[in-house]
A tleap script that builds the chain and sets N, CA, C and O, in Angstrom:
source leaprc.protein.ff14SB
mol = sequence {
  NMET SER SER HIE LEU LYS ASP GLU PHE THR
  ASP GLN LEU PHE THR ALA VAL LEU ALA LEU
  GLU SER ASN GLU GLU ALA TYR LYS PHE PHE
  GLU ASP ILE CYS THR ILE ASN GLU ILE LYS
  ALA LEU GLY GLN ARG LEU GLN VAL ALA LYS
  MET LEU ASP GLU GLY ALA THR TYR ASP LYS
  ILE THR GLU THR THR GLY ALA SER THR ALA
  THR ILE SER ARG VAL LYS ARG PHE LEU ASN
  TYR GLY ALA GLY GLY TYR GLN LEU ILE LEU
  ASP ARG LEU GLU LYS ASN CGLU
}
set mol.1.N position { 0.841 -1.172 0.000 }
set mol.1.CA position { 0.000 0.000 0.000 }
set mol.1.C position { 0.891 1.241 0.000 }
set mol.1.O position { 1.884 1.303 0.725 }
set mol.2.N position { 0.534 2.207 -0.805 }
set mol.2.CA position { 1.315 3.427 -0.925 }
set mol.2.C position { 1.170 4.290 0.327 }
set mol.2.O position { 0.057 4.595 0.757 }
set mol.3.N position { 2.298 4.678 0.900 }
set mol.3.CA position { 2.254 5.551 2.073 }
set mol.3.C position { 1.752 6.941 1.695 }
set mol.3.O position { 1.297 7.693 2.557 }
set mol.4.N position { 1.833 7.284 0.416 }
set mol.4.CA position { 1.325 8.578 -0.046 }
set mol.4.C position { -0.199 8.600 -0.079 }
set mol.4.O position { -0.806 9.670 -0.027 }
set mol.5.N position { -0.805 7.453 -0.163 }
set mol.5.CA position { -2.260 7.346 -0.251 }
set mol.5.C position { -2.909 7.309 1.119 }
set mol.5.O position { -3.969 7.904 1.314 }
set mol.6.N position { -2.302 6.631 2.061 }
set mol.6.CA position { -2.916 6.381 3.360 }
set mol.6.C position { -2.843 7.615 4.255 }
set mol.6.O position { -1.764 8.131 4.548 }
set mol.7.N position { -4.007 8.070 4.677 }
set mol.7.CA position { -4.095 9.133 5.677 }
set mol.7.C position { -5.493 9.087 6.302 }
set mol.7.O position { -6.332 8.279 5.903 }
set mol.8.N position { -5.726 9.931 7.251 }
set mol.8.CA position { -6.989 9.942 7.991 }
set mol.8.C position { -8.201 10.167 7.081 }
set mol.8.O position { -9.225 9.503 7.233 }
set mol.9.N position { -8.083 11.089 6.151 }
set mol.9.CA position { -9.211 11.413 5.276 }
set mol.9.C position { -9.535 10.264 4.318 }
set mol.9.O position { -10.700 9.960 4.063 }
set mol.10.N position { -8.486 9.636 3.797 }
set mol.10.CA position { -8.691 8.514 2.883 }
set mol.10.C position { -9.270 7.323 3.633 }
set mol.10.O position { -10.147 6.630 3.119 }
set mol.11.N position { -8.781 7.083 4.851 }
set mol.11.CA position { -9.374 6.029 5.691 }
set mol.11.C position { -10.869 6.271 5.880 }
set mol.11.O position { -11.674 5.345 5.779 }
set mol.12.N position { -11.233 7.522 6.156 }
set mol.12.CA position { -12.641 7.874 6.357 }
set mol.12.C position { -13.444 7.627 5.084 }
set mol.12.O position { -14.564 7.120 5.150 }
set mol.13.N position { -12.886 7.979 3.926 }
set mol.13.CA position { -13.563 7.747 2.653 }
set mol.13.C position { -13.815 6.263 2.437 }
set mol.13.O position { -14.928 5.866 2.092 }
set mol.14.N position { -12.792 5.439 2.636 }
set mol.14.CA position { -12.944 4.002 2.402 }
set mol.14.C position { -13.908 3.374 3.406 }
set mol.14.O position { -14.653 2.458 3.055 }
set mol.15.N position { -13.901 3.849 4.633 }
set mol.15.CA position { -14.864 3.371 5.626 }
set mol.15.C position { -16.279 3.724 5.187 }
set mol.15.O position { -17.197 2.920 5.346 }
set mol.16.N position { -16.461 4.920 4.636 }
set mol.16.CA position { -17.773 5.333 4.141 }
set mol.16.C position { -18.222 4.445 2.986 }
set mol.16.O position { -19.381 4.031 2.941 }
set mol.17.N position { -17.324 4.149 2.055 }
set mol.17.CA position { -17.665 3.291 0.918 }
set mol.17.C position { -18.065 1.899 1.413 }
set mol.17.O position { -19.030 1.316 0.918 }
set mol.18.N position { -17.339 1.377 2.372 }
set mol.18.CA position { -17.651 0.052 2.906 }
set mol.18.C position { -18.974 0.033 3.674 }
set mol.18.O position { -19.560 -1.033 3.862 }
set mol.19.N position { -19.446 1.190 4.117 }
set mol.19.CA position { -20.719 1.266 4.840 }
set mol.19.C position { -21.929 1.274 3.904 }
set mol.19.O position { -23.060 1.102 4.358 }
set mol.20.N position { -21.703 1.469 2.612 }
set mol.20.CA position { -22.803 1.466 1.651 }
set mol.20.C position { -23.399 0.068 1.555 }
set mol.20.O position { -22.666 -0.921 1.539 }
set mol.21.N position { -24.722 -0.017 1.490 }
set mol.21.CA position { -25.388 -1.320 1.536 }
set mol.21.C position { -26.052 -1.745 0.238 }
set mol.21.O position { -26.545 -2.870 0.146 }
set mol.22.N position { -26.081 -0.879 -0.770 }
set mol.22.CA position { -26.739 -1.246 -2.022 }
set mol.22.C position { -26.190 -0.388 -3.159 }
set mol.22.O position { -25.524 0.622 -2.933 }
set mol.23.N position { -26.485 -0.817 -4.384 }
set mol.23.CA position { -26.113 -0.004 -5.547 }
set mol.23.C position { -26.786 1.360 -5.481 }
set mol.23.O position { -26.176 2.370 -5.833 }
set mol.24.N position { -28.035 1.396 -5.035 }
set mol.24.CA position { -28.758 2.673 -4.935 }
set mol.24.C position { -28.035 3.629 -3.986 }
set mol.24.O position { -27.873 4.809 -4.299 }
set mol.25.N position { -27.603 3.127 -2.833 }
set mol.25.CA position { -26.861 3.963 -1.897 }
set mol.25.C position { -25.539 4.418 -2.514 }
set mol.25.O position { -25.131 5.564 -2.326 }
set mol.26.N position { -24.870 3.530 -3.247 }
set mol.26.CA position { -23.606 3.883 -3.891 }
set mol.26.C position { -23.817 4.980 -4.928 }
set mol.26.O position { -23.024 5.918 -5.011 }
set mol.27.N position { -24.886 4.867 -5.718 }
set mol.27.CA position { -25.185 5.921 -6.693 }
set mol.27.C position { -25.375 7.258 -5.995 }
set mol.27.O position { -24.834 8.268 -6.443 }
set mol.28.N position { -26.130 7.282 -4.911 }
set mol.28.CA position { -26.379 8.535 -4.182 }
set mol.28.C position { -25.082 9.127 -3.647 }
set mol.28.O position { -24.823 10.319 -3.812 }
set mol.29.N position { -24.273 8.297 -3.010 }
set mol.29.CA position { -23.036 8.778 -2.412 }
set mol.29.C position { -22.066 9.284 -3.476 }
set mol.29.O position { -21.546 10.395 -3.371 }
set mol.30.N position { -21.825 8.464 -4.499 }
set mol.30.CA position { -20.853 8.857 -5.509 }
set mol.30.C position { -21.321 10.041 -6.339 }
set mol.30.O position { -20.498 10.838 -6.790 }
set mol.31.N position { -22.624 10.173 -6.550 }
set mol.31.CA position { -23.129 11.338 -7.276 }
set mol.31.C position { -22.860 12.621 -6.502 }
set mol.31.O position { -22.626 13.672 -7.097 }
set mol.32.N position { -22.894 12.535 -5.179 }
set mol.32.CA position { -22.614 13.707 -4.352 }
set mol.32.C position { -21.123 13.992 -4.211 }
set mol.32.O position { -20.726 15.155 -4.133 }
set mol.33.N position { -20.290 12.953 -4.176 }
set mol.33.CA position { -18.873 13.143 -3.864 }
set mol.33.C position { -17.992 13.282 -5.110 }
set mol.33.O position { -16.895 13.835 -5.026 }
set mol.34.N position { -18.450 12.795 -6.248 }
set mol.34.CA position { -17.663 12.835 -7.495 }
set mol.34.C position { -18.442 13.545 -8.586 }
set mol.34.O position { -19.662 13.691 -8.512 }
set mol.35.N position { -17.711 13.983 -9.599 }
set mol.35.CA position { -18.392 14.479 -10.795 }
set mol.35.C position { -18.858 13.268 -11.603 }
set mol.35.O position { -18.382 12.149 -11.409 }
set mol.36.N position { -19.785 13.515 -12.500 }
set mol.36.CA position { -20.250 12.436 -13.371 }
set mol.36.C position { -19.084 11.873 -14.179 }
set mol.36.O position { -18.977 10.658 -14.344 }
set mol.37.N position { -18.214 12.740 -14.681 }
set mol.37.CA position { -17.066 12.272 -15.471 }
set mol.37.C position { -16.122 11.411 -14.638 }
set mol.37.O position { -15.575 10.437 -15.154 }
set mol.38.N position { -15.917 11.744 -13.366 }
set mol.38.CA position { -15.059 10.927 -12.505 }
set mol.38.C position { -15.657 9.536 -12.295 }
set mol.38.O position { -14.947 8.533 -12.353 }
set mol.39.N position { -16.950 9.485 -12.054 }
set mol.39.CA position { -17.623 8.196 -11.861 }
set mol.39.C position { -17.538 7.365 -13.136 }
set mol.39.O position { -17.227 6.174 -13.086 }
set mol.40.N position { -17.815 7.993 -14.282 }
set mol.40.CA position { -17.755 7.283 -15.564 }
set mol.40.C position { -16.345 6.773 -15.837 }
set mol.40.O position { -16.177 5.664 -16.346 }
set mol.41.N position { -15.324 7.572 -15.504 }
set mol.41.CA position { -13.939 7.156 -15.730 }
set mol.41.C position { -13.584 5.950 -14.865 }
set mol.41.O position { -12.904 5.037 -15.332 }
set mol.42.N position { -14.031 5.935 -13.626 }
set mol.42.CA position { -13.769 4.789 -12.749 }
set mol.42.C position { -14.440 3.532 -13.292 }
set mol.42.O position { -13.834 2.461 -13.319 }
set mol.43.N position { -15.686 3.664 -13.721 }
set mol.43.CA position { -16.391 2.523 -14.300 }
set mol.43.C position { -15.711 2.024 -15.561 }
set mol.43.O position { -15.610 0.818 -15.788 }
set mol.44.N position { -15.244 2.962 -16.382 }
set mol.44.CA position { -14.556 2.590 -17.612 }
set mol.44.C position { -13.271 1.829 -17.296 }
set mol.44.O position { -12.980 0.819 -17.937 }
set mol.45.N position { -12.502 2.299 -16.320 }
set mol.45.CA position { -11.250 1.622 -15.960 }
set mol.45.C position { -11.501 0.206 -15.461 }
set mol.45.O position { -10.746 -0.712 -15.781 }
set mol.46.N position { -12.552 0.031 -14.682 }
set mol.46.CA position { -12.867 -1.308 -14.197 }
set mol.46.C position { -13.232 -2.222 -15.359 }
set mol.46.O position { -12.813 -3.379 -15.387 }
set mol.47.N position { -14.010 -1.718 -16.323 }
set mol.47.CA position { -14.363 -2.529 -17.488 }
set mol.47.C position { -13.130 -2.851 -18.321 }
set mol.47.O position { -13.002 -3.963 -18.832 }
set mol.48.N position { -12.219 -1.887 -18.463 }
set mol.48.CA position { -10.965 -2.132 -19.186 }
set mol.48.C position { -10.187 -3.245 -18.492 }
set mol.48.O position { -9.680 -4.153 -19.151 }
set mol.49.N position { -10.089 -3.180 -17.169 }
set mol.49.CA position { -9.368 -4.221 -16.423 }
set mol.49.C position { -10.018 -5.582 -16.635 }
set mol.49.O position { -9.328 -6.586 -16.810 }
set mol.50.N position { -11.332 -5.612 -16.617 }
set mol.50.CA position { -12.057 -6.875 -16.818 }
set mol.50.C position { -11.760 -7.442 -18.202 }
set mol.50.O position { -11.492 -8.635 -18.348 }
set mol.51.N position { -11.809 -6.587 -19.207 }
set mol.51.CA position { -11.568 -7.050 -20.571 }
set mol.51.C position { -10.113 -7.485 -20.771 }
set mol.51.O position { -9.851 -8.472 -21.458 }
set mol.52.N position { -9.167 -6.753 -20.173 }
set mol.52.CA position { -7.761 -7.168 -20.240 }
set mol.52.C position { -7.578 -8.530 -19.582 }
set mol.52.O position { -6.882 -9.395 -20.114 }
set mol.53.N position { -8.200 -8.714 -18.433 }
set mol.53.CA position { -8.110 -9.980 -17.708 }
set mol.53.C position { -8.678 -11.130 -18.529 }
set mol.53.O position { -8.230 -12.269 -18.399 }
set mol.54.N position { -9.664 -10.835 -19.373 }
set mol.54.CA position { -10.281 -11.843 -20.237 }
set mol.54.C position { -9.514 -12.034 -21.539 }
set mol.54.O position { -9.874 -12.888 -22.349 }
set mol.55.N position { -8.445 -11.235 -21.751 }
set mol.55.CA position { -7.610 -11.398 -22.930 }
set mol.55.C position { -8.036 -10.595 -24.142 }
set mol.55.O position { -7.583 -10.875 -25.252 }
set mol.56.N position { -8.898 -9.600 -23.961 }
set mol.56.CA position { -9.356 -8.786 -25.091 }
set mol.56.C position { -8.209 -7.935 -25.646 }
set mol.56.O position { -7.290 -7.564 -24.917 }
set mol.57.N position { -8.277 -7.639 -26.924 }
set mol.57.CA position { -7.279 -6.796 -27.570 }
set mol.57.C position { -7.561 -5.325 -27.269 }
set mol.57.O position { -8.672 -4.956 -26.890 }
set mol.58.N position { -6.531 -4.495 -27.445 }
set mol.58.CA position { -6.708 -3.055 -27.258 }
set mol.58.C position { -7.800 -2.528 -28.185 }
set mol.58.O position { -8.619 -1.702 -27.781 }
set mol.59.N position { -7.809 -3.005 -29.427 }
set mol.59.CA position { -8.821 -2.545 -30.383 }
set mol.59.C position { -10.229 -2.859 -29.892 }
set mol.59.O position { -11.113 -2.004 -29.959 }
set mol.60.N position { -10.445 -4.065 -29.403 }
set mol.60.CA position { -11.755 -4.468 -28.902 }
set mol.60.C position { -12.139 -3.642 -27.671 }
set mol.60.O position { -13.288 -3.225 -27.526 }
set mol.61.N position { -11.164 -3.412 -26.792 }
set mol.61.CA position { -11.441 -2.635 -25.575 }
set mol.61.C position { -11.808 -1.202 -25.936 }
set mol.61.O position { -12.758 -0.645 -25.385 }
set mol.62.N position { -11.057 -0.603 -26.859 }
set mol.62.CA position { -11.355 0.761 -27.296 }
set mol.62.C position { -12.735 0.827 -27.927 }
set mol.62.O position { -13.509 1.743 -27.647 }
set mol.63.N position { -13.041 -0.138 -28.771 }
set mol.63.CA position { -14.346 -0.187 -29.449 }
set mol.63.C position { -15.485 -0.308 -28.440 }
set mol.63.O position { -16.519 0.344 -28.592 }
set mol.64.N position { -15.306 -1.130 -27.417 }
set mol.64.CA position { -16.366 -1.399 -26.449 }
set mol.64.C position { -16.520 -0.284 -25.418 }
set mol.64.O position { -17.636 0.098 -25.069 }
set mol.65.N position { -15.378 0.240 -24.929 }
set mol.65.CA position { -15.423 1.178 -23.802 }
set mol.65.C position { -15.190 2.631 -24.185 }
set mol.65.O position { -15.578 3.539 -23.450 }
set mol.66.N position { -14.557 2.855 -25.333 }
set mol.66.CA position { -14.174 4.213 -25.709 }
set mol.66.C position { -12.899 4.674 -25.033 }
set mol.66.O position { -12.509 5.831 -25.188 }
set mol.67.N position { -12.236 3.798 -24.286 }
set mol.67.CA position { -11.004 4.152 -23.592 }
set mol.67.C position { -9.868 4.358 -24.586 }
set mol.67.O position { -9.783 3.673 -25.605 }
set mol.68.N position { -9.003 5.306 -24.272 }
set mol.68.CA position { -7.825 5.539 -25.108 }
set mol.68.C position { -6.797 4.444 -24.855 }
set mol.68.O position { -6.856 3.741 -23.846 }
set mol.69.N position { -5.853 4.309 -25.786 }
set mol.69.CA position { -4.800 3.319 -25.589 }
set mol.69.C position { -3.947 3.680 -24.373 }
set mol.69.O position { -3.408 2.790 -23.714 }
set mol.70.N position { -3.818 4.972 -24.069 }
set mol.70.CA position { -3.070 5.390 -22.876 }
set mol.70.C position { -3.762 4.888 -21.610 }
set mol.70.O position { -3.102 4.402 -20.691 }
set mol.71.N position { -5.079 5.002 -21.559 }
set mol.71.CA position { -5.832 4.506 -20.404 }
set mol.71.C position { -5.709 2.999 -20.294 }
set mol.71.O position { -5.503 2.464 -19.205 }
set mol.72.N position { -5.835 2.318 -21.415 }
set mol.72.CA position { -5.729 0.854 -21.415 }
set mol.72.C position { -4.343 0.435 -20.921 }
set mol.72.O position { -4.224 -0.478 -20.104 }
set mol.73.N position { -3.303 1.098 -21.413 }
set mol.73.CA position { -1.934 0.782 -20.986 }
set mol.73.C position { -1.750 1.018 -19.492 }
set mol.73.O position { -1.120 0.212 -18.807 }
set mol.74.N position { -2.294 2.116 -18.988 }
set mol.74.CA position { -2.185 2.437 -17.567 }
set mol.74.C position { -2.879 1.375 -16.723 }
set mol.74.O position { -2.331 0.905 -15.726 }
set mol.75.N position { -4.090 1.000 -17.132 }
set mol.75.CA position { -4.834 -0.028 -16.394 }
set mol.75.C position { -4.068 -1.352 -16.454 }
set mol.75.O position { -3.965 -2.056 -15.450 }
set mol.76.N position { -3.537 -1.687 -17.619 }
set mol.76.CA position { -2.790 -2.944 -17.763 }
set mol.76.C position { -1.576 -2.963 -16.838 }
set mol.76.O position { -1.279 -3.983 -16.215 }
set mol.77.N position { -0.877 -1.837 -16.752 }
set mol.77.CA position { 0.299 -1.755 -15.884 }
set mol.77.C position { -0.093 -2.009 -14.427 }
set mol.77.O position { 0.592 -2.749 -13.721 }
set mol.78.N position { -1.192 -1.398 -13.976 }
set mol.78.CA position { -1.618 -1.599 -12.595 }
set mol.78.C position { -2.233 -2.978 -12.382 }
set mol.78.O position { -2.116 -3.547 -11.297 }
set mol.79.N position { -2.879 -3.512 -13.399 }
set mol.79.CA position { -3.428 -4.872 -13.305 }
set mol.79.C position { -2.290 -5.878 -13.115 }
set mol.79.O position { -2.421 -6.836 -12.352 }
set mol.80.N position { -1.179 -5.655 -13.811 }
set mol.80.CA position { -0.052 -6.588 -13.760 }
set mol.80.C position { 0.949 -6.289 -12.641 }
set mol.80.O position { 1.532 -7.213 -12.074 }
set mol.81.N position { 1.151 -5.015 -12.319 }
set mol.81.CA position { 2.231 -4.653 -11.397 }
set mol.81.C position { 1.781 -3.757 -10.240 }
set mol.81.O position { 2.619 -3.249 -9.495 }
set mol.82.N position { 0.490 -3.560 -10.083 }
set mol.82.CA position { -0.019 -2.681 -9.035 }
set mol.82.C position { -0.133 -3.380 -7.696 }
set mol.82.O position { 0.547 -4.375 -7.441 }
set mol.83.N position { -0.984 -2.862 -6.857 }
set mol.83.CA position { -1.154 -3.366 -5.492 }
set mol.83.C position { -2.023 -4.617 -5.427 }
set mol.83.O position { -2.172 -5.210 -4.358 }
set mol.84.N position { -2.600 -5.027 -6.561 }
set mol.84.CA position { -3.441 -6.221 -6.587 }
set mol.84.C position { -4.923 -5.936 -6.420 }
set mol.84.O position { -5.735 -6.859 -6.351 }
set mol.85.N position { -5.271 -4.673 -6.357 }
set mol.85.CA position { -6.673 -4.294 -6.154 }
set mol.85.C position { -7.580 -4.669 -7.313 }
set mol.85.O position { -8.698 -5.141 -7.108 }
set mol.86.N position { -7.098 -4.457 -8.530 }
set mol.86.CA position { -7.917 -4.837 -9.685 }
set mol.86.C position { -8.217 -6.333 -9.651 }
set mol.86.O position { -9.371 -6.742 -9.782 }
set mol.87.N position { -7.175 -7.149 -9.476 }
set mol.87.CA position { -7.379 -8.596 -9.519 }
set mol.87.C position { -8.270 -9.059 -8.379 }
set mol.87.O position { -9.093 -9.957 -8.556 }
set mol.88.N position { -8.113 -8.453 -7.216 }
set mol.88.CA position { -8.947 -8.786 -6.063 }
set mol.88.C position { -10.424 -8.591 -6.390 }
set mol.88.O position { -11.244 -9.476 -6.144 }
set mol.89.N position { -10.754 -7.437 -6.942 }
set mol.89.CA position { -12.165 -7.147 -7.204 }
set mol.89.C position { -12.670 -7.933 -8.405 }
set mol.89.O position { -13.827 -8.351 -8.420 }
set mol.90.N position { -11.825 -8.145 -9.415 }
set mol.90.CA position { -12.249 -8.944 -10.566 }
set mol.90.C position { -12.570 -10.373 -10.140 }
set mol.90.O position { -13.555 -10.953 -10.595 }
set mol.91.N position { -11.743 -10.935 -9.274 }
set mol.91.CA position { -12.004 -12.299 -8.776 }
set mol.91.C position { -13.309 -12.344 -7.986 }
set mol.91.O position { -14.091 -13.284 -8.131 }
set mol.92.N position { -13.546 -11.345 -7.161 }
set mol.92.CA position { -14.784 -11.330 -6.369 }
set mol.92.C position { -16.007 -11.129 -7.245 }
set mol.92.O position { -17.041 -11.759 -7.019 }
set mol.93.N position { -15.906 -10.270 -8.231 }
set mol.93.CA position { -17.036 -10.050 -9.142 }
set mol.93.C position { -17.336 -11.303 -9.934 }
set mol.93.O position { -18.500 -11.643 -10.145 }
set mol.94.N position { -16.290 -11.996 -10.379 }
set mol.94.CA position { -16.476 -13.238 -11.137 }
set mol.94.C position { -17.162 -14.292 -10.266 }
set mol.94.O position { -18.041 -15.018 -10.732 }
set mol.95.N position { -16.756 -14.367 -9.013 }
set mol.95.CA position { -17.347 -15.349 -8.092 }
set mol.95.C position { -18.838 -15.061 -7.855 }
set mol.95.O position { -19.620 -15.983 -7.624 }
set mol.96.N position { -19.225 -13.782 -7.915 }
set mol.96.CA position { -20.614 -13.392 -7.668 }
set mol.96.C position { -21.500 -13.481 -8.896 }
set mol.96.O position { -22.718 -13.331 -8.790 }
set mol.97.N position { -20.908 -13.725 -10.072 }
set mol.97.CA position { -21.715 -13.794 -11.308 }
set mol.97.C position { -22.464 -15.097 -11.420 }
set mol.97.O position { -23.185 -15.313 -12.395 }
savepdb mol mol.pdb
quit
């Protein structure tokens, strides 16, 4: 975990996210705390990670998500060499499908 990321305010944010009990509550919270573009970008990155994990090509990912190759490359780098957060959530989402 990055020491630059961890602080009291970020802990409070993550505790708040973990307290959400439904998609409806998440929509309400994120609509208030983020811009629409920020929320859309986060959703897009998660979909890019999912498609990369499934072996999709950059062309297919761009066609499906509208993500730039720079975004895809960034997500791929963190999927392969990051803190493991993408893989953790992808595995959990797959298990829940």
